[in-house]
Each structure stands twice: as C-alpha cells, then as structure tokens.
C-alpha positions in Angstrom: -1.5 -34.2 36.6 1.9 -33.0 37.8 3.4 -29.8 37.1 0.6 -27.9 35.5 0.0 -30.5 32.6 -3.1 -31.1 31.4 -4.2 -33.7 28.6 -1.0 -35.4 26.8 0.8 -33.0 24.7 -1.1 -29.8 26.1 0.7 -27.4 28.7 -1.7 -25.1 30.5 1.5 -23.0 31.5 3.9 -20.7 29.2 3.6 -17.9 27.0 1.9 -19.7 24.2 -1.7 -19.6 25.7 -3.2 -17.2 23.3 -7.0 -17.0 23.2 -8.5 -17.9 19.7 -11.2 -15.6 20.6 -8.5 -12.3 21.2 -6.5 -13.4 17.9 -9.6 -13.3 15.7 -10.7 -10.1 17.3 -7.4 -8.4 16.9 -7.2 -9.5 13.2 -10.7 -8.2 12.4 -10.1 -5.0 14.0 -6.9 -4.5 11.8 -9.2 -4.5 8.7 -11.5 -2.0 10.1 -9.9 1.0 8.7 -9.9 -0.7 5.4 -13.5 -1.7 5.6 -14.4 1.8 6.4 -13.0 3.4 3.6 -14.3 0.9 1.2 -17.8 1.7 2.6 -17.2 5.5 2.4 -16.0 5.0 -1.2 -19.1 2.8 -1.9 -21.7 5.2 -0.4 -20.0 8.5 -2.0 -20.1 7.0 -5.2 -23.6 5.5 -5.0 -24.5 9.1 -3.5 -23.0 11.1 -6.4 -24.6 8.7 -9.3 -28.2 9.1 -7.3 -27.7 12.7 -7.2 -26.8 13.0 -10.7 -29.9 11.0 -11.9 -32.2 13.1 -9.8 -30.7 16.7 -10.1 -28.9 16.4 -13.6 -30.2 18.4 -16.4 -32.0 16.4 -19.4 -32.0 18.0 -22.6 -31.2 15.6 -25.3 -30.7 16.8 -29.0 -29.0 15.5 -31.9 -25.6 17.0 -31.5 -25.4 15.3 -28.2 -26.1 12.2 -29.0 -23.8 11.9 -32.2 -20.2 10.1 -31.5 -17.6 12.3 -30.7 -14.0 11.8 -30.5 -10.8 13.8 -30.2 -12.4 17.0 -31.1 -13.7 15.8 -34.3 -17.1 14.1 -35.6 -17.0 10.6 -36.1 -17.7 9.4 -39.5 -17.2 5.7 -38.4 -19.9 3.1 -39.6 -21.3 1.0 -36.8 -19.5 -2.1 -38.8 -16.3 -0.5 -38.4 -13.5 -2.8 -37.4 -10.1 -1.9 -36.1 -6.8 -3.3 -37.8 -4.9 -6.1 -36.4 -2.2 -3.8 -35.8 -4.2 -2.0 -33.0 -4.8 -5.2 -31.2 -1.2 -6.1 -31.4 0.1 -2.9 -29.9 -2.5 -3.0 -27.0 -1.4 -6.5 -26.1 2.0 -5.7 -26.4 1.6 -2.4 -24.2 -0.2 -4.6 -21.5 2.3 -7.5 -21.5 5.3 -5.2 -20.9 3.4 -2.8 -18.6 2.5 -5.8 -16.4 6.1 -7.1 -16.4 7.3 -3.8 -15.6 4.9 -3.9 -12.6 6.9 -6.8 -11.1 10.0 -4.7 -11.0 8.8 -2.4 -8.4 8.3 -4.8 -5.3 11.8 -6.2 -5.8 13.3 -2.5 -5.8 11.5 -1.7 -2.8 12.7 -4.7 -0.8 16.1 -5.1 -2.5 18.1 -4.9 0.9 16.1 -7.7 2.2 16.1 -9.8 -0.5 19.8 -9.6 -1.3 22.1 -10.2 -4.3 20.1 -13.0 -5.9 16.9 -10.8 -6.5 19.2 -8.4 -8.1 21.0 -10.7 -10.6 17.3 -12.3 -11.3 16.0 -8.5 -11.7 18.7 -7.9 -14.2 18.3 -11.1 -16.1 14.5 -10.1 -16.1 15.2 -6.9 -17.5 17.6 -8.2 -20.3 15.0 -10.8 -21.2 12.1 -7.6 -21.4 14.8 -5.9 -23.8 15.4 -8.8 -26.0 11.7 -9.4 -26.6 11.3 -5.7 -27.2 14.0 -5.9 -29.7 12.4 -8.7 -31.3 8.9 -7.2 -31.6 10.4 -4.0 -33.0 12.4 -5.8 -35.6 9.6 -8.0 -36.6 7.5 -4.6 -37.3 4.7 -5.3 -34.7 5.2 -1.8 -33.6 4.7 -0.1 -37.1 1.3 1.4 -37.4 0.2 0.4 -40.9 
C-alpha cells in the first residue's frame, strides 16, 4: 500500500478524515441549549400546576360553577349548536392566516432567493386576493 492509501477507495490522508464520534458529539451539543430550555419550561409548568392544586383555595359555590361568557351570564342550553357561518368564518380565517404565514420566510430571505421568489410571492398574494374577493362576494363573511 503505497502513498498512504488504505483499502481501495479509502484514503488515510487529507482533510476529510472526520471522526463520526466527533461529529455526533458536536451535533448533540448544539441541541443542548434547546433541550435545557425545554426541560426548564416543562419543569416550571409542572411545578406551577402542582403548587396550584396543593395551595390553591377550594371554595366552590353555585355562582362559580355557572358558565360565564363575555361579562354576561350564559343562557345557552347544553344542546346549543353553533351556526354554519361560525365554522365557515373560522375555517376561512385559519386558511388565510396559514397562507400569510408562508410569506414571512420568503420576505426574510428575499435577497438570497432572488427575483423569482419575488414574482412567485406576488402571484401568491394575487391568488390570495382573488380567493378573498370570491369568498366575500359569495357572502361567506356575512354573519347571519
């Protein structure tokens, strides 16, 4: 084996000799701050819930157990059903909200992505506006 060569196709010299153990250790250490914050958040949450259940006052009465909404006592029966328009507006809000969230990463990295991304973003916004006008004209946003 001449010239520092090992088995066929594998060189023992050069800058590409990176240990797998070193690489895995480095990757795991890079996640350490996130794991510490996750553990800290879970620990604080569990501690607050536990302390509240142990130290919190327990004085139930009829007024506290009655349903309460927007400053007025609720006169809603248990069999009350929301209208279809409520669900339609909720679904449209979620749809348009999620679509707008996709604009933020493109706006942040627009210099790196280039003009093509700008054109695609403009087409996306135009399609969003067309969909919004369509929904508006169909009366889906009218509360009945």
